[in-house]
C-alpha positions, 0 to 999 in steps of 0.5 A: 480499192473500191470508191464505195463501201457496199456495206454502208447503209446508204449504199445498200439502200440506194441500190436496193431502191434502184432495183425495186423501182426498176422492177416496179416500173417495168414488171407490168410489161414483163408478162405482156412481152412474154405473151407477145414474143418468144419466151425463149428470146425474152429469157435470152435477152434478160440474161444478156442484160444481166451479163452486161450489168455484171461486166459493167461492174466487173470492168469498173471494179478492175480498173479502180473506177467503181463509183456509187452511181455505177452500182445504182445503174447496174442494180436498175438494169438487173431489176429490169431484167428480172421483171421480164425474165420472171414471167417468161420463165413461168410461162415457158415452163407451162409450154414445156411440160404436160398440164398434169406435171405443171405444178411440179415443173413450176416448183422445180423451176423456182427451186433452181432459181432460188438455189442458185441465189443461196448456193452461188454466193457460198461457193464463190466465197469459198472459192475466192477466200484462198485468193483474197489478200489477207487483212492488214 
């Protein structure tokens, strides 16, 4: 059992605030880092940070030690990762395709990113539903 009810208003507001504040504080550096360093490496390290935050929360959840500050910290980590990954992904698309195909490439890149946000949780819900304990 978790120690935090993620559906409660204060919990949701705090994690969203941490995500937004982290993005606000670091987004100005995302484009600069993407311009000065390898875009591929920036994307890889952003994904490593996302994986680390997920493993952090998953480990805490499995050990029944999940606390509110952990959710806020993971949310902030994800905000930092997305602030670097966004500009790197957009700029990386521009390097991979010809200029005449660039609008379609950016549109497909955004479509794939947003589709995973919509389809992923739905698939996870259907997949975890049969494995979840029934309500009392």
